[in-house]
C-alpha positions as CSV (number, residue, x, y, z in Angstrom):
1,X,120.9,145.0,94.8
2,X,117.6,143.2,95.2
3,X,116.7,140.3,92.9
4,X,114.4,141.2,90.0
5,X,112.7,137.9,89.9
6,X,112.1,135.3,92.6
7,X,110.5,131.9,92.4
8,X,108.6,130.3,95.3
9,X,107.3,126.8,95.8
10,X,105.8,124.5,98.5
11,X,106.7,120.9,98.6
12,X,105.7,117.8,100.5
13,X,102.6,117.7,102.8
14,X,100.7,120.9,103.4
15,X,100.5,122.6,106.8
16,X,98.7,125.7,108.0
17,X,100.8,128.8,107.6
18,X,102.2,128.3,104.1
19,X,100.0,130.9,102.5
20,X,101.3,133.5,105.0
21,X,104.8,132.8,103.7
22,X,103.7,133.2,100.1
23,X,101.8,136.4,100.7
24,X,104.5,138.0,102.7
25,X,107.2,137.2,100.1
26,X,105.0,138.8,97.5
27,X,104.2,141.9,99.5
28,X,107.7,142.4,100.8
29,X,109.1,141.7,97.4
30,X,106.8,144.2,95.7
31,X,108.2,146.9,98.1
32,X,111.7,146.5,96.6
33,X,110.6,146.0,93.0
34,X,110.9,142.2,92.9
35,X,108.6,140.0,90.8
36,X,107.5,136.7,92.3
37,X,106.7,133.7,90.2
38,X,104.7,131.0,91.9
39,X,105.8,127.4,91.0
40,X,102.8,125.1,91.4
41,X,103.0,121.5,92.8
42,X,106.4,121.8,94.4
43,X,109.4,120.4,92.5
44,X,107.0,118.9,89.9
45,X,106.5,122.4,88.6
46,X,110.2,122.5,87.6
47,X,110.4,119.0,86.2
48,X,107.1,118.8,84.3
49,X,106.5,122.3,83.0
50,X,106.6,122.5,79.2
51,X,107.1,126.0,78.0
52,X,106.1,125.0,74.4
53,X,102.6,124.2,75.7
54,X,100.6,127.1,77.0
55,X,98.3,124.8,79.1
56,X,101.4,123.3,80.8
57,X,102.8,126.7,81.5
58,X,99.5,127.9,83.0
59,X,99.3,124.7,85.1
60,X,102.7,125.0,86.7
61,X,103.7,128.7,86.6
62,X,101.5,131.3,88.4
63,X,102.7,135.0,88.5
64,X,102.0,136.2,92.0
65,X,100.8,139.7,92.7
66,X,99.5,141.7,95.7
67,X,96.0,141.3,94.1
68,X,95.9,137.5,93.8
69,X,97.5,136.9,97.1
70,X,95.6,139.5,99.1
71,X,93.4,137.1,101.0
72,X,95.3,133.8,100.9
73,X,96.7,134.0,104.4
74,X,93.2,133.7,105.8
75,X,93.1,130.0,104.8
76,X,95.1,126.8,105.4
77,X,96.7,124.6,102.8
78,X,98.9,126.0,100.1
79,X,97.8,128.4,97.3
80,X,100.5,126.9,95.1
81,X,99.5,123.3,95.7
82,X,102.1,120.7,96.5
83,X,103.5,117.2,95.6
84,X,106.1,114.8,96.9
85,X,108.5,115.0,93.9
86,X,112.2,114.2,94.1
87,X,113.8,115.5,90.9
88,X,116.9,113.3,91.5
89,X,115.0,110.1,91.6
90,X,112.1,110.3,89.1
91,X,110.5,107.0,88.3
92,X,109.0,108.4,85.1
93,X,110.1,111.2,82.8
94,X,107.4,113.5,81.5
95,X,106.2,112.3,78.1
96,X,107.4,115.4,76.2
97,X,110.9,114.7,77.5
98,X,111.0,111.0,76.5
99,X,114.4,110.3,75.0
100,X,116.1,113.4,76.5
101,X,118.8,111.2,78.0
102,X,118.5,111.9,81.7
103,X,121.0,110.0,83.8
104,X,119.4,106.7,85.0
105,X,120.3,104.6,88.0
106,X,118.8,101.7,90.1
107,X,117.2,102.6,93.4
108,X,116.3,99.9,95.9
109,X,113.9,100.6,98.8
110,X,112.1,98.0,100.9
111,X,113.4,95.2,98.7
112,X,111.9,96.8,95.5
113,X,114.3,98.0,92.8
114,X,113.2,100.7,90.3
115,X,115.0,102.6,87.6
116,X,115.0,106.3,88.4
117,X,116.1,109.4,86.5
118,X,118.0,112.5,87.7
119,X,116.1,115.5,86.2
120,X,118.3,118.1,87.8
121,X,119.5,119.4,84.4
122,X,115.8,120.0,83.4
123,X,115.2,121.9,86.7
124,X,118.2,124.1,86.1
125,X,117.1,124.7,82.5
126,X,113.6,125.8,83.6
127,X,114.9,128.1,86.4
128,X,117.0,129.7,83.7
129,X,114.0,129.9,81.4
130,X,112.0,131.6,84.1
131,X,114.9,134.1,84.6
132,X,114.9,133.5,88.4
133,X,117.5,135.3,90.4
134,X,116.5,133.4,93.6
135,X,114.3,130.5,94.6
136,X,112.4,130.3,97.9
137,X,111.7,126.7,98.8
138,X,109.3,125.9,101.6
139,X,109.3,122.4,102.9
140,X,110.5,119.7,105.3
141,X,113.5,117.5,105.1
142,X,112.7,115.9,101.7
143,X,111.9,119.2,100.0
144,X,114.9,121.0,101.5
145,X,117.3,118.2,100.6
146,X,116.8,119.0,96.9
147,X,117.0,122.7,97.8
148,X,120.5,122.1,99.2
149,X,121.4,120.2,96.0
150,X,120.2,123.1,93.8
151,X,122.3,125.5,95.8
152,X,125.4,123.4,95.2
153,X,124.5,123.6,91.5
154,X,124.8,127.4,91.6
155,X,121.1,128.3,92.1
156,X,120.6,131.0,94.8
157,X,118.2,129.2,97.2
158,X,116.5,130.4,100.4
159,X,114.9,127.7,102.4
160,X,112.0,128.0,104.8
161,X,111.2,124.9,107.1
162,X,107.7,123.6,107.5
163,X,106.5,120.3,109.0
164,X,104.1,119.5,111.8
165,X,106.7,116.9,112.9
166,X,109.0,119.8,113.8
167,X,112.0,117.6,112.9
168,X,114.0,119.8,110.5
169,X,117.6,120.3,111.7
170,X,119.1,123.7,112.4
171,X,115.9,125.1,113.8
172,X,113.8,124.8,116.9
173,X,110.6,125.5,115.1
174,X,109.0,124.6,111.8
175,X,105.8,126.2,110.4
176,X,102.8,124.0,111.1
177,X,103.9,122.6,114.5
178,X,101.9,124.9,116.8
179,X,98.7,124.4,114.9
180,X,99.2,120.7,114.9
181,X,99.5,120.6,118.7
182,X,96.5,123.0,119.0
183,X,94.4,120.7,116.7
184,X,95.5,117.5,118.6
185,X,94.7,119.1,122.0
186,X,91.2,120.2,120.8
187,X,90.4,116.8,119.3
188,X,91.5,114.9,122.4
189,X,89.6,117.2,124.8
190,X,86.5,116.7,122.7
191,X,86.8,113.0,122.5
192,X,87.7,112.8,126.2
193,X,84.0,113.1,127.0
194,X,83.1,110.0,124.9
195,X,86.0,107.9,126.1
196,X,85.1,108.8,129.7
197,X,81.4,108.2,129.2
198,X,82.0,104.6,128.1
199,X,84.9,104.0,130.5
200,X,87.3,103.0,127.8
201,X,91.0,103.5,126.9
202,X,91.4,106.2,124.3
203,X,94.3,105.7,121.9
204,X,95.3,108.6,119.7
205,X,97.7,108.4,116.7
206,X,99.5,111.5,115.4
207,X,102.1,112.1,112.7
208,X,105.8,111.4,113.5
209,X,107.5,108.8,111.3
210,X,111.0,109.4,112.7
211,X,110.6,112.0,115.4
212,X,108.2,112.2,118.3
213,X,107.8,115.9,118.8
214,X,104.1,116.0,117.9
215,X,103.1,113.2,120.3
216,X,105.5,114.5,123.0
217,X,104.2,118.1,123.0
218,X,100.6,117.0,122.7
219,X,101.2,114.8,125.8
220,X,102.9,117.7,127.5
221,X,99.9,120.0,127.3
222,X,97.2,117.4,127.9
223,X,98.9,115.5,130.8
224,X,98.9,112.2,128.9
225,X,101.3,109.3,128.4
226,X,102.9,109.1,125.0
227,X,105.1,106.8,122.9
228,X,107.6,108.1,120.4
229,X,109.9,106.6,117.7
230,X,113.1,107.4,119.6
231,X,112.4,104.9,122.4
232,X,110.9,101.4,121.9
233,X,108.6,100.9,124.8
234,X,107.9,97.8,127.0
235,X,104.4,96.7,126.1
236,X,103.6,95.0,129.4
237,X,104.8,98.0,131.3
238,X,102.8,100.4,129.2
239,X,99.6,98.4,129.5
240,X,100.1,98.2,133.3
241,X,100.5,102.0,133.4
242,X,97.4,102.6,131.3
243,X,95.4,100.3,133.6
244,X,96.7,102.2,136.6
245,X,95.6,105.5,135.0
246,X,92.2,104.0,134.3
247,X,91.8,102.8,137.9
248,X,92.8,106.2,139.4
249,X,90.5,108.2,137.2
250,X,87.1,109.1,138.8
251,X,85.5,108.4,135.4
252,X,87.4,105.1,135.0
253,X,89.1,105.9,131.6
254,X,92.7,106.5,130.3
255,X,94.3,108.2,127.3
256,X,97.5,107.7,125.4
257,X,99.0,109.4,122.3
258,X,101.3,107.6,119.9
259,X,103.6,108.8,117.1
260,X,102.9,106.9,113.9
261,X,106.5,105.6,114.1
262,X,106.3,104.4,117.7
263,X,107.0,100.7,118.3
264,X,107.3,98.4,121.3
265,X,110.2,96.0,121.9
266,X,110.0,93.0,119.7
267,X,107.3,94.6,117.5
268,X,107.8,95.8,113.9
269,X,105.3,98.1,112.2
270,X,104.3,96.9,108.8
271,X,104.5,99.2,105.8
272,X,102.2,99.2,102.8
273,X,101.5,100.9,99.5
274,X,104.0,102.2,97.0
275,X,106.9,104.3,98.2
276,X,106.7,108.0,97.5
277,X,109.4,110.0,95.7
278,X,111.6,110.0,98.8
279,X,111.2,106.3,99.6
280,X,108.6,106.5,102.3
281,X,105.8,104.0,102.5
282,X,102.7,104.3,104.7
283,X,103.0,102.7,108.1
284,X,100.3,100.4,109.5
285,X,98.4,101.9,112.5
286,X,100.3,101.5,115.7
287,X,97.2,102.5,117.5
288,X,95.2,99.6,116.2
289,X,98.0,97.2,117.1
290,X,98.2,98.6,120.6
291,X,94.4,98.4,120.9
292,X,94.5,94.7,120.0
293,X,97.1,94.0,122.7
294,X,95.2,95.9,125.4
295,X,92.0,94.0,124.6
296,X,93.8,90.7,124.6
297,X,95.6,91.4,127.9
298,X,92.9,93.1,129.9
299,X,89.5,92.7,128.2
300,X,89.1,96.5,128.4
301,X,87.3,98.4,125.6
302,X,89.3,100.8,123.5
303,X,88.7,103.7,121.1
304,X,91.3,104.3,118.4
305,X,91.4,107.7,116.8
306,X,93.7,108.6,114.0
307,X,94.3,112.4,114.2
308,X,97.0,112.6,111.6
309,X,95.5,114.5,108.6
310,X,93.2,116.5,110.8
311,X,96.2,118.2,112.4
312,X,97.4,119.7,109.0
313,X,93.9,120.9,108.0
314,X,92.3,124.3,108.4
315,X,93.6,127.7,109.3
316,X,96.9,128.4,111.1
317,X,96.9,129.6,114.7
318,X,98.6,132.8,115.8
319,X,102.1,131.3,116.3
320,X,102.2,129.7,112.8
321,X,100.9,132.9,111.2
322,X,103.5,135.0,113.0
323,X,106.5,132.6,112.4
324,X,105.5,132.1,108.8
325,X,105.3,135.9,108.1
326,X,108.5,136.5,109.9
327,X,110.4,133.8,108.1
328,X,109.1,135.2,104.8
329,X,110.3,138.7,105.7
330,X,113.7,137.3,106.8
331,X,113.9,135.6,103.4
332,X,113.5,138.9,101.6
333,X,116.1,140.5,103.8
334,X,118.5,137.7,102.9
335,X,117.8,138.2,99.2
336,X,118.3,142.0,99.5
337,X,121.7,141.4,101.1
338,X,122.8,138.7,98.6
339,X,122.7,135.7,101.0
340,X,121.8,132.3,99.7
341,X,122.2,128.6,100.6
342,X,120.6,129.5,104.0
343,X,117.4,128.5,105.9
344,X,115.2,130.7,108.0
345,X,115.0,129.3,111.5
346,X,114.8,129.8,115.3
347,X,117.9,129.1,117.4
348,X,118.2,129.7,121.1
349,X,114.6,131.0,121.0
350,X,115.6,133.8,118.5
351,X,115.0,134.1,114.8
352,X,118.1,133.2,113.0
353,X,119.6,132.5,109.6
354,X,121.1,129.0,109.5
355,X,122.7,126.7,106.8
356,X,120.3,124.5,104.9
357,X,120.5,121.1,106.7
358,X,122.7,118.4,105.3
359,X,120.2,115.7,104.1
360,X,122.6,112.9,105.0
361,X,122.0,113.7,108.7
362,X,118.3,112.9,108.5
363,X,115.6,114.4,110.6
364,X,116.1,116.0,114.0
365,X,115.2,113.7,116.8
366,X,113.8,114.1,120.3
367,X,116.6,114.1,122.9
368,X,115.2,111.3,125.0
369,X,117.5,111.9,128.0
370,X,116.4,115.4,128.6
371,X,112.9,115.5,127.1
372,X,111.3,112.1,127.7
373,X,110.7,110.1,130.9
374,X,111.2,106.4,129.8
375,X,110.0,105.1,133.1
376,X,106.6,106.8,133.0
377,X,106.2,107.2,129.2
378,X,105.6,110.9,129.7
379,X,107.3,114.2,128.8
380,X,109.9,115.4,131.2
381,X,108.5,118.4,133.0
382,X,111.5,119.4,135.0
383,X,114.7,121.5,134.3
384,X,113.1,124.0,131.9
385,X,114.6,127.2,133.3
386,X,116.9,128.8,130.7
387,X,115.5,126.8,127.8
388,X,114.1,128.5,124.6
389,X,110.3,128.9,124.4
390,X,109.9,125.6,122.4
391,X,111.9,123.7,125.1
392,X,114.5,122.3,122.7
393,X,117.7,123.6,121.0
394,X,118.4,123.5,117.3
Protein backbone atom coordinates (compact mmCIF):
# COMPACT_ATOMS: atom_id res chain seq x y z
CA UNK A 1 0.00 0.00 0.00
CA UNK A 2 1.37 3.44 -0.91
CA UNK A 3 2.13 5.93 1.82
CA UNK A 4 -0.56 8.55 2.30
CA UNK A 5 1.81 11.31 3.31
CA UNK A 6 5.49 11.83 2.46
CA UNK A 7 7.84 14.54 3.66
CA UNK A 8 10.74 15.79 1.56
CA UNK A 9 13.71 18.03 2.37
CA UNK A 10 17.03 19.21 0.95
CA UNK A 11 20.03 19.66 3.24
CA UNK A 12 23.55 21.06 2.96
CA UNK A 13 24.77 22.99 -0.06
CA UNK A 14 22.46 23.42 -3.04
CA UNK A 15 23.27 21.86 -6.41
CA UNK A 16 21.49 21.97 -9.78
CA UNK A 17 18.92 19.19 -10.09
CA UNK A 18 17.30 19.32 -6.65
CA UNK A 19 14.10 20.84 -8.00
CA UNK A 20 13.76 18.01 -10.51
CA UNK A 21 13.75 15.56 -7.60
CA UNK A 22 11.15 17.58 -5.71
CA UNK A 23 8.83 17.96 -8.70
CA UNK A 24 9.04 14.31 -9.71
CA UNK A 25 8.31 13.09 -6.18
CA UNK A 26 5.24 15.34 -6.12
CA UNK A 27 4.03 14.31 -9.58
CA UNK A 28 4.68 10.60 -9.15
CA UNK A 29 3.23 10.73 -5.65
CA UNK A 30 0.03 12.38 -6.87
CA UNK A 31 -0.48 9.49 -9.29
CA UNK A 32 -0.75 7.05 -6.38
CA UNK A 33 -2.72 9.32 -4.06
CA UNK A 34 0.19 10.44 -1.89
CA UNK A 35 0.38 13.90 -0.34
CA UNK A 36 3.81 15.53 -0.17
CA UNK A 37 4.82 17.93 2.57
CA UNK A 38 7.84 20.08 1.80
CA UNK A 39 10.08 20.71 4.79
CA UNK A 40 11.96 23.95 4.32
CA UNK A 41 15.59 24.64 5.29
CA UNK A 42 16.61 21.00 5.60
CA UNK A 43 16.81 19.44 9.05
CA UNK A 44 16.20 22.87 10.58
CA UNK A 45 12.62 22.56 9.43
CA UNK A 46 12.17 19.60 11.80
CA UNK A 47 14.09 21.10 14.74
CA UNK A 48 12.74 24.65 14.67
CA UNK A 49 9.13 24.40 13.52
CA UNK A 50 6.67 25.50 16.21
CA UNK A 51 3.19 24.24 15.37
CA UNK A 52 1.70 26.56 17.99
CA UNK A 53 2.91 29.52 15.91
CA UNK A 54 1.24 29.85 12.47
CA UNK A 55 4.13 32.00 11.18
CA UNK A 56 6.65 29.30 12.14
CA UNK A 57 4.55 26.58 10.54
CA UNK A 58 4.27 28.62 7.34
CA UNK A 59 8.04 29.26 7.35
CA UNK A 60 9.03 25.63 7.69
CA UNK A 61 6.21 23.50 6.22
CA UNK A 62 5.10 23.89 2.63
CA UNK A 63 2.41 21.60 1.17
CA UNK A 64 3.59 20.62 -2.31
CA UNK A 65 1.21 20.19 -5.22
CA UNK A 66 1.41 19.76 -8.96
CA UNK A 67 0.47 23.43 -9.26
CA UNK A 68 3.19 24.95 -7.08
CA UNK A 69 5.92 22.65 -8.38
CA UNK A 70 4.96 22.76 -12.08
CA UNK A 71 7.86 24.96 -13.21
CA UNK A 72 10.48 24.53 -10.49
CA UNK A 73 12.58 22.05 -12.48
CA UNK A 74 13.40 24.84 -14.92
CA UNK A 75 15.67 26.46 -12.36
CA UNK A 76 18.68 25.64 -10.20
CA UNK A 77 18.91 25.88 -6.42
CA UNK A 78 16.30 24.30 -4.19
CA UNK A 79 12.68 25.35 -3.99
CA UNK A 80 12.63 24.16 -0.38
CA UNK A 81 15.75 26.10 0.64
CA UNK A 82 18.50 24.48 2.67
CA UNK A 83 20.72 24.75 5.75
CA UNK A 84 23.64 22.95 7.35
CA UNK A 85 21.83 21.68 10.43
CA UNK A 86 22.84 18.66 12.50
CA UNK A 87 19.99 17.82 14.89
CA UNK A 88 22.27 15.61 17.02
CA UNK A 89 24.69 18.46 17.73
CA UNK A 90 22.72 21.69 18.02
CA UNK A 91 24.70 24.52 19.59
CA UNK A 92 21.52 26.38 20.45
CA UNK A 93 17.99 25.15 21.13
CA UNK A 94 15.16 27.22 19.60
CA UNK A 95 13.86 29.78 22.07
CA UNK A 96 10.40 28.23 22.33
CA UNK A 97 12.02 24.94 23.43
CA UNK A 98 14.29 26.42 26.10
CA UNK A 99 14.22 24.19 29.16
CA UNK A 100 12.86 21.19 27.24
CA UNK A 101 15.66 19.02 28.60
CA UNK A 102 17.42 17.85 25.47
CA UNK A 103 20.47 15.68 26.12
CA UNK A 104 23.60 17.84 26.28
CA UNK A 105 27.20 16.85 25.59
CA UNK A 106 30.58 18.44 24.97
CA UNK A 107 31.84 18.54 21.40
CA UNK A 108 35.45 19.47 20.58
CA UNK A 109 36.48 20.39 17.05
CA UNK A 110 39.67 22.17 16.08
CA UNK A 111 40.58 22.70 19.71
CA UNK A 112 37.29 24.48 20.45
CA UNK A 113 34.80 22.85 22.83
CA UNK A 114 31.08 23.63 22.70
CA UNK A 115 28.03 22.32 24.49
CA UNK A 116 25.70 20.72 21.98
CA UNK A 117 22.20 19.29 22.24
CA UNK A 118 20.63 16.22 20.65
CA UNK A 119 17.25 17.28 19.27
CA UNK A 120 16.38 13.91 17.74
CA UNK A 121 13.35 13.55 20.07
CA UNK A 122 11.97 16.85 18.75
CA UNK A 123 12.48 15.74 15.15
CA UNK A 124 10.63 12.49 15.86
CA UNK A 125 7.84 14.41 17.54
CA UNK A 126 7.46 16.75 14.57
CA UNK A 127 7.46 13.89 12.06
CA UNK A 128 4.63 12.34 14.08
CA UNK A 129 2.83 15.69 14.22
CA UNK A 130 3.07 15.96 10.43
CA UNK A 131 1.71 12.39 10.14
CA UNK A 132 4.47 11.41 7.73
CA UNK A 133 4.53 7.81 6.58
CA UNK A 134 7.88 8.36 4.81
CA UNK A 135 10.62 10.95 4.64
CA UNK A 136 12.70 11.61 1.51
CA UNK A 137 16.01 13.22 2.44
CA UNK A 138 18.16 14.70 -0.35
CA UNK A 139 21.74 15.54 0.58
CA UNK A 140 25.38 14.65 0.85
CA UNK A 141 27.28 12.77 3.54
CA UNK A 142 26.30 15.11 6.36
CA UNK A 143 22.58 15.24 5.57
CA UNK A 144 22.39 11.50 4.93
CA UNK A 145 24.21 10.68 8.18
CA UNK A 146 21.20 11.99 10.11
CA UNK A 147 18.85 10.27 7.65
CA UNK A 148 20.51 6.96 8.60
CA UNK A 149 20.15 7.88 12.27
CA UNK A 150 16.43 8.56 11.82
CA UNK A 151 15.89 5.26 10.05
CA UNK A 152 17.43 3.50 13.07
CA UNK A 153 14.90 5.37 15.21
CA UNK A 154 12.04 3.80 13.27
CA UNK A 155 11.33 6.52 10.71
CA UNK A 156 10.90 5.21 7.18
CA UNK A 157 13.57 7.11 5.26
CA UNK A 158 14.48 7.16 1.57
CA UNK A 159 17.78 8.89 0.76
CA UNK A 160 18.81 10.59 -2.48
CA UNK A 161 22.49 11.58 -2.86
CA UNK A 162 23.52 15.00 -4.10
CA UNK A 163 26.88 16.73 -4.04
CA UNK A 164 29.09 18.24 -6.70
CA UNK A 165 32.00 16.47 -4.95
CA UNK A 166 30.49 13.10 -6.01
CA UNK A 167 31.85 11.57 -2.80
CA UNK A 168 28.84 9.78 -1.26
CA UNK A 169 29.51 6.10 -0.71
CA UNK A 170 27.43 3.32 -2.32
CA UNK A 171 26.85 5.25 -5.54
CA UNK A 172 28.95 6.13 -8.57
CA UNK A 173 27.05 9.33 -9.17
CA UNK A 174 25.52 12.13 -7.09
CA UNK A 175 23.16 14.82 -8.37
CA UNK A 176 25.04 18.02 -9.20
CA UNK A 177 28.32 16.45 -10.32
CA UNK A 178 27.81 16.63 -14.08
CA UNK A 179 26.71 20.25 -13.98
CA UNK A 180 29.71 21.13 -11.81
CA UNK A 181 32.12 19.65 -14.35
CA UNK A 182 30.26 21.36 -17.19
CA UNK A 183 30.44 24.72 -15.37
CA UNK A 184 34.15 24.26 -14.56
CA UNK A 185 34.96 23.34 -18.16
CA UNK A 186 33.10 26.34 -19.53
CA UNK A 187 34.75 28.75 -17.08
CA UNK A 188 38.24 27.43 -17.78
CA UNK A 189 37.76 27.56 -21.55
CA UNK A 190 36.60 31.18 -21.27
CA UNK A 191 39.48 32.20 -19.03
CA UNK A 192 42.00 30.29 -21.14
CA UNK A 193 41.98 33.22 -23.62
CA UNK A 194 42.92 35.73 -20.93
CA UNK A 195 45.57 33.53 -19.35
CA UNK A 196 47.06 32.87 -22.78
CA UNK A 197 46.93 36.50 -23.87
CA UNK A 198 49.05 37.52 -20.90
CA UNK A 199 51.28 34.41 -20.96
CA UNK A 200 50.51 33.54 -17.37
CA UNK A 201 49.88 30.48 -15.23
CA UNK A 202 46.16 29.96 -14.64
CA UNK A 203 45.31 28.36 -11.30
CA UNK A 204 41.74 27.17 -10.77
CA UNK A 205 40.30 26.11 -7.41
CA UNK A 206 37.19 23.93 -7.21
CA UNK A 207 35.30 22.24 -4.40
CA UNK A 208 36.58 18.99 -2.95
CA UNK A 209 37.38 19.10 0.76
CA UNK A 210 38.08 15.40 1.19
CA UNK A 211 37.72 13.90 -2.29
CA UNK A 212 39.16 15.07 -5.59
CA UNK A 213 36.54 13.94 -8.10
CA UNK A 214 35.57 17.45 -9.23
CA UNK A 215 39.16 18.51 -9.93
CA UNK A 216 40.08 15.13 -11.42
CA UNK A 217 37.18 14.98 -13.88
CA UNK A 218 37.58 18.64 -14.82
CA UNK A 219 41.21 17.89 -15.62
CA UNK A 220 40.15 14.77 -17.52
CA UNK A 221 38.00 16.66 -20.00
CA UNK A 222 40.21 19.78 -20.29
CA UNK A 223 43.61 18.01 -20.54
CA UNK A 224 45.02 19.83 -17.50
CA UNK A 225 47.11 18.84 -14.56
CA UNK A 226 45.32 18.59 -11.23
CA UNK A 227 46.01 18.16 -7.53
CA UNK A 228 43.63 16.29 -5.25
CA UNK A 229 43.30 15.73 -1.46
CA UNK A 230 44.05 12.01 -1.73
CA UNK A 231 47.68 12.61 -2.74
CA UNK A 232 50.02 15.25 -1.31
CA UNK A 233 52.07 16.55 -4.20
CA UNK A 234 55.74 17.47 -4.43
CA UNK A 235 55.80 21.27 -4.83
CA UNK A 236 59.12 21.48 -6.67
CA UNK A 237 58.07 18.76 -9.07
CA UNK A 238 54.70 20.40 -9.75
CA UNK A 239 56.23 23.80 -10.42
CA UNK A 240 58.72 22.16 -12.80
CA UNK A 241 55.88 20.46 -14.69
CA UNK A 242 53.89 23.69 -14.91
CA UNK A 243 56.91 25.52 -16.32
CA UNK A 244 57.39 22.70 -18.82
CA UNK A 245 53.75 23.04 -19.93
CA UNK A 246 54.20 26.80 -20.29
CA UNK A 247 57.34 26.43 -22.36
CA UNK A 248 55.73 23.86 -24.67
CA UNK A 249 52.59 25.91 -25.25
CA UNK A 250 52.63 28.02 -28.46
CA UNK A 251 50.94 30.79 -26.45
CA UNK A 252 53.37 30.40 -23.52
CA UNK A 253 50.81 29.71 -20.78
CA UNK A 254 49.85 26.84 -18.45
CA UNK A 255 46.78 25.77 -16.50
CA UNK A 256 46.19 23.68 -13.36
CA UNK A 257 43.07 22.83 -11.34
CA UNK A 258 43.16 22.20 -7.58
CA UNK A 259 40.70 20.66 -5.14
CA UNK A 260 40.10 22.96 -2.18
CA UNK A 261 41.52 20.22 0.06
CA UNK A 262 44.69 19.61 -1.97
CA UNK A 263 48.03 20.09 -0.19
CA UNK A 264 51.69 19.69 -0.97
CA UNK A 265 54.16 17.76 1.15
CA UNK A 266 55.07 19.69 4.27
CA UNK A 267 52.25 22.21 3.77
CA UNK A 268 49.17 22.53 5.93
CA UNK A 269 46.13 24.47 4.78
CA UNK A 270 44.85 26.92 7.35
CA UNK A 271 41.20 26.87 8.31
CA UNK A 272 39.18 29.88 9.37
CA UNK A 273 35.72 30.90 10.55
CA UNK A 274 33.31 29.10 12.84
CA UNK A 275 32.73 25.40 12.24
CA UNK A 276 29.39 24.50 10.70
CA UNK A 277 26.92 22.07 12.23
CA UNK A 278 29.01 19.10 11.07
CA UNK A 279 32.34 20.48 12.27
CA UNK A 280 33.64 21.81 8.93
CA UNK A 281 35.53 25.12 8.82
CA UNK A 282 36.40 26.98 5.63
CA UNK A 283 39.82 26.25 4.18
CA UNK A 284 42.23 28.94 3.06
CA UNK A 285 42.73 29.16 -0.69
CA UNK A 286 45.27 26.57 -1.85
CA UNK A 287 45.31 28.37 -5.20
CA UNK A 288 46.63 31.55 -3.62
CA UNK A 289 49.24 29.58 -1.69
CA UNK A 290 50.44 27.83 -4.85
CA UNK A 291 50.47 31.13 -6.72
CA UNK A 292 52.78 32.66 -4.11
CA UNK A 293 55.18 29.72 -4.44
CA UNK A 294 55.22 29.84 -8.26
CA UNK A 295 55.94 33.57 -8.24
CA UNK A 296 58.67 33.14 -5.61
CA UNK A 297 60.34 30.26 -7.46
CA UNK A 298 59.99 31.40 -11.09
CA UNK A 299 58.99 35.05 -11.22
CA UNK A 300 56.14 34.11 -13.56
CA UNK A 301 52.81 35.92 -13.40
CA UNK A 302 49.76 33.96 -12.27
CA UNK A 303 45.98 34.28 -12.29
CA UNK A 304 44.04 32.57 -9.48
CA UNK A 305 40.37 31.85 -10.11
CA UNK A 306 38.10 30.42 -7.42
CA UNK A 307 35.35 28.56 -9.29
CA UNK A 308 33.77 26.93 -6.24
CA UNK A 309 30.33 28.54 -5.84
CA UNK A 310 29.91 29.18 -9.54
CA UNK A 311 29.84 25.41 -10.08
CA UNK A 312 26.68 24.93 -8.00
CA UNK A 313 24.81 27.88 -9.49
CA UNK A 314 22.33 28.01 -12.34
CA UNK A 315 20.32 25.39 -14.16
CA UNK A 316 21.16 21.67 -14.22
CA UNK A 317 22.49 20.06 -17.37
CA UNK A 318 20.81 17.11 -19.08
CA UNK A 319 22.59 14.44 -17.00
CA UNK A 320 21.61 15.98 -13.68
CA UNK A 321 18.01 16.49 -14.75
CA UNK A 322 17.76 12.90 -15.94
CA UNK A 323 19.44 11.35 -12.90
CA UNK A 324 17.48 13.56 -10.48
CA UNK A 325 14.13 12.68 -12.04
CA UNK A 326 15.04 8.99 -12.17
CA UNK A 327 16.18 8.88 -8.55
CA UNK A 328 12.90 10.54 -7.55
CA UNK A 329 10.86 8.00 -9.49
CA UNK A 330 12.85 5.18 -7.91
CA UNK A 331 12.13 6.66 -4.47
CA UNK A 332 8.39 6.52 -5.12
CA UNK A 333 8.74 2.93 -6.37
CA UNK A 334 10.48 2.05 -3.08
CA UNK A 335 7.74 3.74 -1.08
CA UNK A 336 5.07 1.83 -3.00
CA UNK A 337 6.82 -1.46 -2.24
CA UNK A 338 7.40 -0.64 1.43
CA UNK A 339 11.20 -0.34 1.29
CA UNK A 340 13.06 2.11 3.51
CA UNK A 341 16.50 2.72 4.96
CA UNK A 342 17.79 2.78 1.39
CA UNK A 343 19.47 5.24 -0.94
CA UNK A 344 18.91 5.70 -4.64
CA UNK A 345 22.18 5.27 -6.51
CA UNK A 346 24.13 4.08 -9.52
CA UNK A 347 26.22 0.91 -9.24
CA UNK A 348 28.06 -0.76 -12.10
CA UNK A 349 26.68 1.94 -14.37
CA UNK A 350 23.09 0.92 -13.58
CA UNK A 351 20.44 2.53 -11.41
CA UNK A 352 20.31 0.69 -8.10
CA UNK A 353 18.83 0.77 -4.62
CA UNK A 354 21.60 0.71 -2.03
CA UNK A 355 21.87 0.94 1.78
CA UNK A 356 22.21 4.44 3.22
CA UNK A 357 25.98 4.80 3.76
CA UNK A 358 27.45 4.30 7.22
CA UNK A 359 28.55 7.83 8.26
CA UNK A 360 31.47 6.38 10.21
CA UNK A 361 33.13 5.45 6.90
CA UNK A 362 33.35 9.07 5.76
CA UNK A 363 33.27 10.26 2.15
CA UNK A 364 34.13 8.12 -0.85
CA UNK A 365 37.66 8.87 -2.06
CA UNK A 366 39.37 8.79 -5.43
CA UNK A 367 41.19 5.50 -6.00
CA UNK A 368 44.60 7.03 -6.63
CA UNK A 369 46.18 3.82 -7.95
CA UNK A 370 43.71 3.39 -10.80
CA UNK A 371 42.48 6.95 -11.43
CA UNK A 372 45.36 9.37 -10.80
CA UNK A 373 48.84 9.54 -12.29
CA UNK A 374 51.04 10.66 -9.37
CA UNK A 375 54.06 11.16 -11.63
CA UNK A 376 52.36 13.57 -14.01
CA UNK A 377 49.64 14.97 -11.70
CA UNK A 378 47.05 14.10 -14.30
CA UNK A 379 44.06 11.75 -14.50
CA UNK A 380 44.78 8.23 -15.65
CA UNK A 381 43.45 7.86 -19.19
CA UNK A 382 44.21 4.18 -19.75
CA UNK A 383 42.41 0.93 -18.87
CA UNK A 384 38.85 2.23 -19.16
CA UNK A 385 37.34 -0.66 -21.12
CA UNK A 386 34.66 -2.35 -19.03
CA UNK A 387 34.28 0.50 -16.55
CA UNK A 388 30.87 2.11 -15.84
CA UNK A 389 30.12 5.37 -17.63
CA UNK A 390 31.41 7.51 -14.75
CA UNK A 391 34.73 5.62 -14.68
CA UNK A 392 34.49 4.57 -11.04
CA UNK A 393 32.77 1.85 -9.05
CA UNK A 394 30.59 2.41 -5.99
